PyMOL Python script that loads the backbone (N, CA, C, O; Angstrom):
from pymol import cmd

cmd.read_pdbstr("""\
ATOM      1  N   UNK A   1      94.962  68.948 132.772  1.00  0.00           N
ATOM      2  CA  UNK A   1      95.686  68.780 131.429  1.00  0.00           C
ATOM      3  C   UNK A   1      95.073  69.562 129.831  1.00  0.00           C
ATOM      4  O   UNK A   1      94.200  69.104 129.094  1.00  0.00           O
ATOM      5  N   UNK A   2      95.690  70.560 129.690  1.00  0.00           N
ATOM      6  CA  UNK A   2      94.735  70.775 128.687  1.00  0.00           C
ATOM      7  C   UNK A   2      95.207  69.914 127.251  1.00  0.00           C
ATOM      8  O   UNK A   2      96.354  69.732 126.843  1.00  0.00           O
ATOM      9  N   UNK A   3      94.186  69.555 126.774  1.00  0.00           N
ATOM     10  CA  UNK A   3      94.817  68.883 125.541  1.00  0.00           C
ATOM     11  C   UNK A   3      94.060  67.071 126.032  1.00  0.00           C
ATOM     12  O   UNK A   3      93.488  66.320 125.241  1.00  0.00           O
ATOM     13  N   UNK A   4      94.204  66.917 126.877  1.00  0.00           N
ATOM     14  CA  UNK A   4      94.054  65.079 127.421  1.00  0.00           C
ATOM     15  C   UNK A   4      93.427  64.350 126.355  1.00  0.00           C
ATOM     16  O   UNK A   4      92.804  64.894 125.444  1.00  0.00           O
ATOM     17  N   UNK A   5      93.570  63.320 126.455  1.00  0.00           N
ATOM     18  CA  UNK A   5      92.886  62.434 125.558  1.00  0.00           C
ATOM     19  C   UNK A   5      91.648  61.404 126.497  1.00  0.00           C
ATOM     20  O   UNK A   5      90.780  60.609 126.133  1.00  0.00           O
ATOM     21  N   UNK A   6      92.101  61.898 127.811  1.00  0.00           N
ATOM     22  CA  UNK A   6      91.091  60.968 128.073  1.00  0.00           C
ATOM     23  C   UNK A   6      89.713  61.763 128.469  1.00  0.00           C
ATOM     24  O   UNK A   6      89.699  62.993 128.407  1.00  0.00           O
ATOM     25  N   UNK A   7      88.591  61.048 128.867  1.00  0.00           N
ATOM     26  CA  UNK A   7      87.151  61.860 128.929  1.00  0.00           C
ATOM     27  C   UNK A   7      86.316  60.943 130.035  1.00  0.00           C
ATOM     28  O   UNK A   7      86.267  59.713 130.012  1.00  0.00           O
ATOM     29  N   UNK A   8      85.653  61.828 131.035  1.00  0.00           N
ATOM     30  CA  UNK A   8      84.479  61.027 131.313  1.00  0.00           C
ATOM     31  C   UNK A   8      83.378  60.443 130.729  1.00  0.00           C
ATOM     32  O   UNK A   8      83.094  60.897 129.621  1.00  0.00           O
ATOM     33  N   UNK A   9      82.327  59.127 131.375  1.00  0.00           N
ATOM     34  CA  UNK A   9      81.593  58.840 130.872  1.00  0.00           C
ATOM     35  C   UNK A   9      80.585  59.281 132.038  1.00  0.00           C
ATOM     36  O   UNK A   9      81.065  59.494 133.151  1.00  0.00           O
ATOM     37  N   UNK A  10      79.090  59.439 131.811  1.00  0.00           N
ATOM     38  CA  UNK A  10      78.489  59.871 132.951  1.00  0.00           C
ATOM     39  C   UNK A  10      77.609  59.148 132.844  1.00  0.00           C
ATOM     40  O   UNK A  10      76.553  59.484 133.380  1.00  0.00           O
ATOM     41  N   UNK A  11      77.654  58.252 132.337  1.00  0.00           N
ATOM     42  CA  UNK A  11      76.781  56.238 132.932  1.00  0.00           C
ATOM     43  C   UNK A  11      77.244  55.720 133.455  1.00  0.00           C
ATOM     44  O   UNK A  11      76.693  54.748 133.972  1.00  0.00           O
ATOM     45  N   UNK A  12      78.749  56.038 133.718  1.00  0.00           N
ATOM     46  CA  UNK A  12      78.940  55.079 134.890  1.00  0.00           C
ATOM     47  C   UNK A  12      78.857  55.251 135.828  1.00  0.00           C
ATOM     48  O   UNK A  12      78.866  56.305 136.464  1.00  0.00           O
ATOM     49  N   UNK A  13      78.671  53.381 136.360  1.00  0.00           N
ATOM     50  CA  UNK A  13      77.666  53.460 137.841  1.00  0.00           C
ATOM     51  C   UNK A  13      79.059  53.296 138.610  1.00  0.00           C
ATOM     52  O   UNK A  13      79.430  54.019 139.535  1.00  0.00           O
ATOM     53  N   UNK A  14      79.528  52.580 138.249  1.00  0.00           N
ATOM     54  CA  UNK A  14      81.129  51.968 139.087  1.00  0.00           C
ATOM     55  C   UNK A  14      81.855  53.194 140.125  1.00  0.00           C
ATOM     56  O   UNK A  14      82.526  54.119 139.669  1.00  0.00           O
ATOM     57  N   UNK A  15      81.628  53.034 141.309  1.00  0.00           N
ATOM     58  CA  UNK A  15      82.586  54.175 142.093  1.00  0.00           C
ATOM     59  C   UNK A  15      83.604  54.687 141.360  1.00  0.00           C
ATOM     60  O   UNK A  15      83.958  55.813 141.012  1.00  0.00           O
ATOM     61  N   UNK A  16      84.291  52.685 141.097  1.00  0.00           N
ATOM     62  CA  UNK A  16      85.667  53.189 141.039  1.00  0.00           C
ATOM     63  C   UNK A  16      86.254  53.631 139.759  1.00  0.00           C
ATOM     64  O   UNK A  16      87.460  53.772 139.554  1.00  0.00           O
ATOM     65  N   UNK A  17      85.273  53.843 138.894  1.00  0.00           N
ATOM     66  CA  UNK A  17      85.468  53.941 137.182  1.00  0.00           C
ATOM     67  C   UNK A  17      85.542  55.534 137.273  1.00  0.00           C
ATOM     68  O   UNK A  17      84.596  56.220 137.660  1.00  0.00           O
ATOM     69  N   UNK A  18      87.075  56.161 136.774  1.00  0.00           N
ATOM     70  CA  UNK A  18      87.921  57.342 136.247  1.00  0.00           C
ATOM     71  C   UNK A  18      87.276  57.706 135.343  1.00  0.00           C
ATOM     72  O   UNK A  18      86.266  58.326 135.673  1.00  0.00           O
ATOM     73  N   UNK A  19      87.504  57.526 133.898  1.00  0.00           N
ATOM     74  CA  UNK A  19      87.618  58.013 132.691  1.00  0.00           C
ATOM     75  C   UNK A  19      88.076  56.855 131.401  1.00  0.00           C
ATOM     76  O   UNK A  19      88.401  55.667 131.403  1.00  0.00           O
ATOM     77  N   UNK A  20      87.919  57.811 130.441  1.00  0.00           N
ATOM     78  CA  UNK A  20      88.764  56.801 129.589  1.00  0.00           C
ATOM     79  C   UNK A  20      88.864  57.021 127.746  1.00  0.00           C
ATOM     80  O   UNK A  20      88.066  57.664 127.064  1.00  0.00           O
ATOM     81  N   UNK A  21      89.607  56.568 127.453  1.00  0.00           N
ATOM     82  CA  UNK A  21      89.692  57.418 126.115  1.00  0.00           C
ATOM     83  C   UNK A  21      89.457  55.854 124.513  1.00  0.00           C
ATOM     84  O   UNK A  21      89.602  54.707 124.935  1.00  0.00           O
ATOM     85  N   UNK A  22      89.235  55.952 123.427  1.00  0.00           N
ATOM     86  CA  UNK A  22      88.939  55.149 122.432  1.00  0.00           C
ATOM     87  C   UNK A  22      88.840  53.840 123.314  1.00  0.00           C
ATOM     88  O   UNK A  22      87.719  53.400 123.567  1.00  0.00           O
ATOM     89  N   UNK A  23      90.106  53.124 123.850  1.00  0.00           N
ATOM     90  CA  UNK A  23      90.069  51.321 123.736  1.00  0.00           C
ATOM     91  C   UNK A  23      91.038  51.549 125.225  1.00  0.00           C
ATOM     92  O   UNK A  23      92.253  51.371 125.144  1.00  0.00           O
ATOM     93  N   UNK A  24      90.503  51.890 126.361  1.00  0.00           N
ATOM     94  CA  UNK A  24      91.106  51.966 127.517  1.00  0.00           C
ATOM     95  C   UNK A  24      90.053  52.478 128.537  1.00  0.00           C
ATOM     96  O   UNK A  24      89.012  53.062 128.236  1.00  0.00           O
ATOM     97  N   UNK A  25      90.502  52.156 129.855  1.00  0.00           N
ATOM     98  CA  UNK A  25      89.435  52.649 130.727  1.00  0.00           C
ATOM     99  C   UNK A  25      90.613  52.781 131.792  1.00  0.00           C
ATOM    100  O   UNK A  25      91.589  52.050 131.956  1.00  0.00           O
ATOM    101  N   UNK A  26      90.149  54.157 132.597  1.00  0.00           N
ATOM    102  CA  UNK A  26      90.806  54.037 134.074  1.00  0.00           C
ATOM    103  C   UNK A  26      89.985  54.070 135.181  1.00  0.00           C
ATOM    104  O   UNK A  26      88.973  54.771 135.173  1.00  0.00           O
ATOM    105  N   UNK A  27      90.311  53.362 136.184  1.00  0.00           N
ATOM    106  CA  UNK A  27      90.123  53.162 137.517  1.00  0.00           C
ATOM    107  C   UNK A  27      90.544  53.385 138.615  1.00  0.00           C
ATOM    108  O   UNK A  27      91.736  53.693 138.580  1.00  0.00           O
ATOM    109  N   UNK A  28      90.091  53.373 139.651  1.00  0.00           N
ATOM    110  CA  UNK A  28      91.144  53.443 140.629  1.00  0.00           C
ATOM    111  C   UNK A  28      92.014  52.745 140.860  1.00  0.00           C
ATOM    112  O   UNK A  28      91.717  51.577 140.607  1.00  0.00           O
ATOM    113  N   UNK A  29      93.160  52.896 141.297  1.00  0.00           N
ATOM    114  CA  UNK A  29      94.234  52.043 141.284  1.00  0.00           C
ATOM    115  C   UNK A  29      94.186  50.842 142.017  1.00  0.00           C
ATOM    116  O   UNK A  29      93.112  50.814 142.618  1.00  0.00           O
ATOM    117  N   UNK A  30      94.737  50.020 142.201  1.00  0.00           N
ATOM    118  CA  UNK A  30      95.243  48.787 142.872  1.00  0.00           C
ATOM    119  C   UNK A  30      96.109  48.868 143.357  1.00  0.00           C
ATOM    120  O   UNK A  30      96.163  48.576 144.552  1.00  0.00           O
ATOM    121  N   UNK A  31      97.267  49.327 142.631  1.00  0.00           N
ATOM    122  CA  UNK A  31      98.419  49.395 143.122  1.00  0.00           C
ATOM    123  C   UNK A  31      98.930  50.554 142.242  1.00  0.00           C
ATOM    124  O   UNK A  31      99.101  50.424 141.030  1.00  0.00           O
ATOM    125  N   UNK A  32      99.270  52.220 143.233  1.00  0.00           N
ATOM    126  CA  UNK A  32      99.920  52.790 142.819  1.00  0.00           C
ATOM    127  C   UNK A  32      97.890  54.419 142.386  1.00  0.00           C
ATOM    128  O   UNK A  32      96.919  54.481 143.140  1.00  0.00           O
ATOM    129  N   UNK A  33      97.992  54.913 141.637  1.00  0.00           N
ATOM    130  CA  UNK A  33      96.870  55.948 141.531  1.00  0.00           C
ATOM    131  C   UNK A  33      96.020  55.529 140.992  1.00  0.00           C
ATOM    132  O   UNK A  33      94.876  55.644 141.434  1.00  0.00           O
ATOM    133  N   UNK A  34      96.400  54.673 139.433  1.00  0.00           N
ATOM    134  CA  UNK A  34      95.288  53.947 138.574  1.00  0.00           C
ATOM    135  C   UNK A  34      95.338  52.382 138.158  1.00  0.00           C
ATOM    136  O   UNK A  34      96.238  51.634 138.542  1.00  0.00           O
ATOM    137  N   UNK A  35      94.312  51.991 137.363  1.00  0.00           N
ATOM    138  CA  UNK A  35      94.666  50.992 137.231  1.00  0.00           C
ATOM    139  C   UNK A  35      94.291  51.341 135.471  1.00  0.00           C
ATOM    140  O   UNK A  35      93.794  52.424 135.160  1.00  0.00           O
ATOM    141  N   UNK A  36      94.523  50.560 134.713  1.00  0.00           N
ATOM    142  CA  UNK A  36      94.409  50.695 133.050  1.00  0.00           C
ATOM    143  C   UNK A  36      94.060  49.769 132.410  1.00  0.00           C
ATOM    144  O   UNK A  36      94.905  48.949 132.050  1.00  0.00           O
ATOM    145  N   UNK A  37      92.820  49.627 132.099  1.00  0.00           N
ATOM    146  CA  UNK A  37      92.214  48.943 131.197  1.00  0.00           C
ATOM    147  C   UNK A  37      92.998  49.240 129.907  1.00  0.00           C
ATOM    148  O   UNK A  37      93.362  50.405 129.746  1.00  0.00           O
ATOM    149  N   UNK A  38      93.284  48.379 129.026  1.00  0.00           N
ATOM    150  CA  UNK A  38      93.341  48.712 127.197  1.00  0.00           C
ATOM    151  C   UNK A  38      93.094  47.521 127.044  1.00  0.00           C
ATOM    152  O   UNK A  38      93.441  46.542 127.703  1.00  0.00           O
ATOM    153  N   UNK A  39      92.254  47.656 125.820  1.00  0.00           N
ATOM    154  CA  UNK A  39      91.311  46.892 125.448  1.00  0.00           C
ATOM    155  C   UNK A  39      92.035  46.461 123.518  1.00  0.00           C
ATOM    156  O   UNK A  39      92.969  47.215 123.245  1.00  0.00           O
ATOM    157  N   UNK A  40      91.904  46.074 123.080  1.00  0.00           N
ATOM    158  CA  UNK A  40      92.672  45.412 121.182  1.00  0.00           C
ATOM    159  C   UNK A  40      91.344  46.246 120.072  1.00  0.00           C
ATOM    160  O   UNK A  40      91.354  46.520 118.872  1.00  0.00           O
ATOM    161  N   UNK A  41      90.362  46.433 121.100  1.00  0.00           N
ATOM    162  CA  UNK A  41      89.390  47.603 119.772  1.00  0.00           C
ATOM    163  C   UNK A  41      87.944  48.219 120.701  1.00  0.00           C
ATOM    164  O   UNK A  41      87.225  47.720 121.566  1.00  0.00           O
ATOM    165  N   UNK A  42      87.976  49.290 120.137  1.00  0.00           N
ATOM    166  CA  UNK A  42      87.108  50.135 120.575  1.00  0.00           C
ATOM    167  C   UNK A  42      85.557  49.504 120.874  1.00  0.00           C
ATOM    168  O   UNK A  42      84.731  50.240 121.414  1.00  0.00           O
ATOM    169  N   UNK A  43      85.372  48.795 120.685  1.00  0.00           N
ATOM    170  CA  UNK A  43      83.902  47.269 120.801  1.00  0.00           C
ATOM    171  C   UNK A  43      84.347  46.518 121.156  1.00  0.00           C
ATOM    172  O   UNK A  43      83.610  45.547 120.988  1.00  0.00           O
ATOM    173  N   UNK A  44      85.877  46.045 121.980  1.00  0.00           N
ATOM    174  CA  UNK A  44      86.093  45.334 123.231  1.00  0.00           C
ATOM    175  C   UNK A  44      86.110  46.047 124.752  1.00  0.00           C
ATOM    176  O   UNK A  44      86.065  45.624 125.908  1.00  0.00           O
ATOM    177  N   UNK A  45      86.217  47.633 123.979  1.00  0.00           N
ATOM    178  CA  UNK A  45      86.135  48.502 125.192  1.00  0.00           C
ATOM    179  C   UNK A  45      84.717  48.648 126.091  1.00  0.00           C
ATOM    180  O   UNK A  45      84.403  48.695 127.280  1.00  0.00           O
ATOM    181  N   UNK A  46      83.903  48.697 124.466  1.00  0.00           N
ATOM    182  CA  UNK A  46      82.579  49.043 124.988  1.00  0.00           C
ATOM    183  C   UNK A  46      82.336  48.419 125.837  1.00  0.00           C
ATOM    184  O   UNK A  46      82.143  48.812 126.987  1.00  0.00           O
ATOM    185  N   UNK A  47      82.273  46.606 125.180  1.00  0.00           N
ATOM    186  CA  UNK A  47      82.081  45.485 125.755  1.00  0.00           C
ATOM    187  C   UNK A  47      81.736  45.394 127.099  1.00  0.00           C
ATOM    188  O   UNK A  47      80.640  45.202 127.626  1.00  0.00           O
ATOM    189  N   UNK A  48      82.951  45.580 127.617  1.00  0.00           N
ATOM    190  CA  UNK A  48      83.441  46.006 129.081  1.00  0.00           C
ATOM    191  C   UNK A  48      82.808  46.795 129.820  1.00  0.00           C
ATOM    192  O   UNK A  48      82.324  46.517 130.917  1.00  0.00           O
ATOM    193  N   UNK A  49      82.764  48.114 129.112  1.00  0.00           N
ATOM    194  CA  UNK A  49      82.063  49.096 130.042  1.00  0.00           C
ATOM    195  C   UNK A  49      80.644  48.837 130.507  1.00  0.00           C
ATOM    196  O   UNK A  49      80.099  49.143 131.567  1.00  0.00           O
ATOM    197  N   UNK A  50      79.998  47.934 129.010  1.00  0.00           N
ATOM    198  CA  UNK A  50      78.691  47.400 129.030  1.00  0.00           C
ATOM    199  C   UNK A  50      78.130  46.953 130.440  1.00  0.00           C
ATOM    200  O   UNK A  50      77.378  47.350 131.330  1.00  0.00           O
ATOM    201  N   UNK A  51      78.981  45.847 130.094  1.00  0.00           N
ATOM    202  CA  UNK A  51      79.148  44.983 131.361  1.00  0.00           C
ATOM    203  C   UNK A  51      79.397  44.953 133.159  1.00  0.00           C
ATOM    204  O   UNK A  51      78.992  44.213 134.056  1.00  0.00           O
ATOM    205  N   UNK A  52      80.407  46.349 133.100  1.00  0.00           N
ATOM    206  CA  UNK A  52      81.002  46.859 134.252  1.00  0.00           C
ATOM    207  C   UNK A  52      80.338  47.933 135.089  1.00  0.00           C
ATOM    208  O   UNK A  52      79.544  48.127 136.010  1.00  0.00           O
ATOM    209  N   UNK A  53      81.309  48.633 134.033  1.00  0.00           N
ATOM    210  CA  UNK A  53      80.947  50.419 134.557  1.00  0.00           C
ATOM    211  C   UNK A  53      79.715  50.732 134.383  1.00  0.00           C
ATOM    212  O   UNK A  53      79.170  51.666 134.972  1.00  0.00           O
ATOM    213  N   UNK A  54      79.022  49.798 133.356  1.00  0.00           N
ATOM    214  CA  UNK A  54      77.701  51.118 133.506  1.00  0.00           C
ATOM    215  C   UNK A  54      76.512  49.825 133.827  1.00  0.00           C
ATOM    216  O   UNK A  54      75.340  50.158 134.004  1.00  0.00           O
ATOM    217  N   UNK A  55      76.836  48.620 133.875  1.00  0.00           N
ATOM    218  CA  UNK A  55      76.070  47.964 134.290  1.00  0.00           C
ATOM    219  C   UNK A  55      76.522  47.146 136.023  1.00  0.00           C
ATOM    220  O   UNK A  55      76.422  47.676 137.130  1.00  0.00           O
ATOM    221  N   UNK A  56      76.937  45.958 135.737  1.00  0.00           N
ATOM    222  CA  UNK A  56      77.082  45.086 137.359  1.00  0.00           C
ATOM    223  C   UNK A  56      78.091  45.304 137.683  1.00  0.00           C
ATOM    224  O   UNK A  56      78.770  44.280 137.764  1.00  0.00           O
ATOM    225  N   UNK A  57      78.886  46.702 138.083  1.00  0.00           N
ATOM    226  CA  UNK A  57      80.159  46.540 138.297  1.00  0.00           C
ATOM    227  C   UNK A  57      80.491  46.040 139.401  1.00  0.00           C
ATOM    228  O   UNK A  57      81.716  45.972 139.500  1.00  0.00           O
ATOM    229  N   UNK A  58      79.730  45.509 140.619  1.00  0.00           N
ATOM    230  CA  UNK A  58      80.578  44.231 141.763  1.00  0.00           C
ATOM    231  C   UNK A  58      80.500  43.042 141.501  1.00  0.00           C
ATOM    232  O   UNK A  58      80.405  42.101 142.289  1.00  0.00           O
ATOM    233  N   UNK A  59      80.563  43.028 139.658  1.00  0.00           N
ATOM    234  CA  UNK A  59      80.747  41.861 138.950  1.00  0.00           C
ATOM    235  C   UNK A  59      82.541  42.226 138.465  1.00  0.00           C
ATOM    236  O   UNK A  59      83.411  41.356 138.505  1.00  0.00           O
ATOM    237  N   UNK A  60      82.752  43.411 138.108  1.00  0.00           N
ATOM    238  CA  UNK A  60      84.095  43.258 137.593  1.00  0.00           C
ATOM    239  C   UNK A  60      85.572  42.969 138.640  1.00  0.00           C
ATOM    240  O   UNK A  60      85.686  43.581 139.701  1.00  0.00           O
ATOM    241  N   UNK A  61      86.396  42.192 138.274  1.00  0.00           N
ATOM    242  CA  UNK A  61      87.967  42.013 138.693  1.00  0.00           C
ATOM    243  C   UNK A  61      88.146  42.886 139.460  1.00  0.00           C
ATOM    244  O   UNK A  61      88.316  42.666 140.659  1.00  0.00           O
ATOM    245  N   UNK A  62      88.149  44.351 138.811  1.00  0.00           N
ATOM    246  CA  UNK A  62      89.179  45.024 139.496  1.00  0.00           C
ATOM    247  C   UNK A  62      88.378  45.519 140.613  1.00  0.00           C
ATOM    248  O   UNK A  62      89.005  45.649 141.665  1.00  0.00           O
ATOM    249  N   UNK A  63      87.150  45.822 140.629  1.00  0.00           N
ATOM    250  CA  UNK A  63      86.135  46.099 141.767  1.00  0.00           C
ATOM    251  C   UNK A  63      86.021  45.126 142.899  1.00  0.00           C
ATOM    252  O   UNK A  63      85.734  45.452 144.051  1.00  0.00           O
ATOM    253  N   UNK A  64      86.249  43.993 142.516  1.00  0.00           N
ATOM    254  CA  UNK A  64      86.208  42.605 143.736  1.00  0.00           C
ATOM    255  C   UNK A  64      87.884  43.150 144.226  1.00  0.00           C
ATOM    256  O   UNK A  64      88.156  42.981 145.414  1.00  0.00           O
ATOM    257  N   UNK A  65      88.802  43.689 143.460  1.00  0.00           N
ATOM    258  CA  UNK A  65      90.305  43.646 143.906  1.00  0.00           C
ATOM    259  C   UNK A  65      90.055  45.027 145.354  1.00  0.00           C
ATOM    260  O   UNK A  65      90.706  45.175 146.387  1.00  0.00           O
ATOM    261  N   UNK A  66      88.998  45.729 144.884  1.00  0.00           N
ATOM    262  CA  UNK A  66      89.507  46.450 145.601  1.00  0.00           C
ATOM    263  C   UNK A  66      88.605  46.690 146.967  1.00  0.00           C
ATOM    264  O   UNK A  66      88.905  47.599 147.741  1.00  0.00           O
ATOM    265  N   UNK A  67      87.416  45.764 147.225  1.00  0.00           N
ATOM    266  CA  UNK A  67      86.472  45.822 148.271  1.00  0.00           C
ATOM    267  C   UNK A  67      86.924  45.043 148.609  1.00  0.00           C
ATOM    268  O   UNK A  67      86.903  45.077 149.839  1.00  0.00           O
ATOM    269  N   UNK A  68      87.662  43.768 148.054  1.00  0.00           N
ATOM    270  CA  UNK A  68      87.903  42.796 149.114  1.00  0.00           C
ATOM    271  C   UNK A  68      89.378  43.404 149.761  1.00  0.00           C
ATOM    272  O   UNK A  68      89.775  43.292 150.920  1.00  0.00           O
ATOM    273  N   UNK A  69      89.799  43.833 149.031  1.00  0.00           N
ATOM    274  CA  UNK A  69      91.358  44.765 149.738  1.00  0.00           C
ATOM    275  C   UNK A  69      92.157  43.089 149.718  1.00  0.00           C
ATOM    276  O   UNK A  69      92.575  42.646 150.788  1.00  0.00           O
ATOM    277  N   UNK A  70      92.316  42.201 148.333  1.00  0.00           N
ATOM    278  CA  UNK A  70      93.150  41.689 148.241  1.00  0.00           C
ATOM    279  C   UNK A  70      92.892  39.900 149.593  1.00  0.00           C
ATOM    280  O   UNK A  70      93.868  39.191 149.840  1.00  0.00           O
ATOM    281  N   UNK A  71      91.951  39.693 149.995  1.00  0.00           N
ATOM    282  CA  UNK A  71      91.499  39.065 151.151  1.00  0.00           C
ATOM    283  C   UNK A  71      90.573  38.008 149.870  1.00  0.00           C
ATOM    284  O   UNK A  71      89.844  37.089 150.241  1.00  0.00           O
TER     285      UNK A  71
END
""", "prot")
cmd.dss("prot")
cmd.show_as("cartoon", "prot")
cmd.util.cbc("prot")
cmd.orient("prot")
């Protein structure tokens, strides 16, 4: 879609990461096509991404929910 506000981060390691905005991260959906994480600030989003999307993604609550299939 032309003019979309989402972009991809080439440094994201998580296999479920899709794309982002300045205050949102979009991942593969737990329920539906996508799960959208909305943060109160860009700093909060960057901290989340450093911890999970670019770092230890296997500790991310979204990743855990997807790989355990709700078990």
